N, C-alpha and C positions, 0 to 999 in steps of 0.2 A: 504494500500500500504506500501511497505517496501523499505528502503534505507539501503545499506550496506556500512559501513565505514571500510576501511582496512589501518592499520598503525602499524608498529612494536613498536612504542613508546607508551607504555601503558598510560602514563599521557595524551598525546595528543589525543590518541584514545578515552579516556573517556571524555575529554573536548569537542571533536567534537560531540560525541554522545549526551551529555547534551545540547550543543549549538543547534544542528540540531533538537533535539526533542522539545526544547523550541520554536524554530522558526516555526516548522511545525505543532505543536499541536498534538492532540490525534488521528487524522485521519491517522497518519503515524507512523510506527514502525521503529526505527533506530537500526539495527543490527551491531555488530562489529566483526572484525577478526584481528588477530595479524600478519598474513602474507598471501601471495597469495594462499598458499596451503590450509590453513583453509578457506579462502574465497571461494575457488572452492567447497569445501565440503558443505558449507552453501548454495551456489547457486544451487547445485544439490539437496539439501534436502528441501529447502524453496520455497514456492510459492509466487508469487506477488512481487518479487524484481523488482523495476522499475529503480533504479539508484545505481551505485557503485561509491563511491568516494575513490580513492586509492592513497597511496603514491607510488612513483616509487621505491625507494631504500628500499628493504626488504629482509630478508633471505628466503630461499627455492624457492619462485617464486616472481619475481619483478612485478611491475605494468604493464609493457608491456606484460609479459607472461600471467598475469591474464587477461588483456584485450583481448589478442588473444584467450584465452580459452573461454571467454564470447562471442566473435564474432562467434566462432564455435558452441557453444551449445545453446546459448540464445540470438540471435541477437537483440531482442527487448529491452534488458537492455541497458540503457544509461550509459556511462562511463566518469568520470572526473578523470584524473591523475594529482596529485599535487606533486611537488618536489622542493627541494631547492638545489642550487649549481649544477645544471645539465647542461652538455655541449650541444651545439647546435645539435650535432648528435643525442643525446638521445631525446631532445625536438622534433626534426623532426620525429623520429621513433614513439614517443608517439602520436603525432598529427595524424599519419596514422591510428592507431587503436582506439584512444579515440575520444569521441565527443568534449572534451575540455581538453587542457593541460594548467595548470596554475602554476606559482611559488607558493609554499606552503605558504610563509608568506604573499604574496599579497592576496591569496584566504582567508586565515584565518583572516587577519586583515581588510578585507573589511567590510563595514557597514552591519549590520544585514539585512537591507532592500535589499541591493544589493545581498547578499548571498541568501536570500529568492527568489529573482527574478531569479537568475541563476538556483537554484534548481527547482523551479516551472516550468521554461521553459523546463527543461528536463523531468518533470513528466507529461507533456501534452499528 
């Protein structure tokens, strides 16, 4: 099974990839994309993506646009949108298209066990 992590911050993207790969073990492959447009291409070309964890604020296509694309083409993929400093209107819009919306720092700073629990709940 595959998880796709999408974030325009390269350091954070690599950190999440290593963190999630370590948490989930060898049964899962963690793919990365630098923006929503690249993520769309990966989704169209890769099989077995079960979960997308995406930032909201990105160039080209933001997290909501990516989530809308996923809902249209691959409705079985679960979506978590994470963002920092997002106003209530954007949070509400993200909650409509995503399975979960979370503050980025809250999500990334939560315990490994809690992150693992959240991710595995979406991979069922």
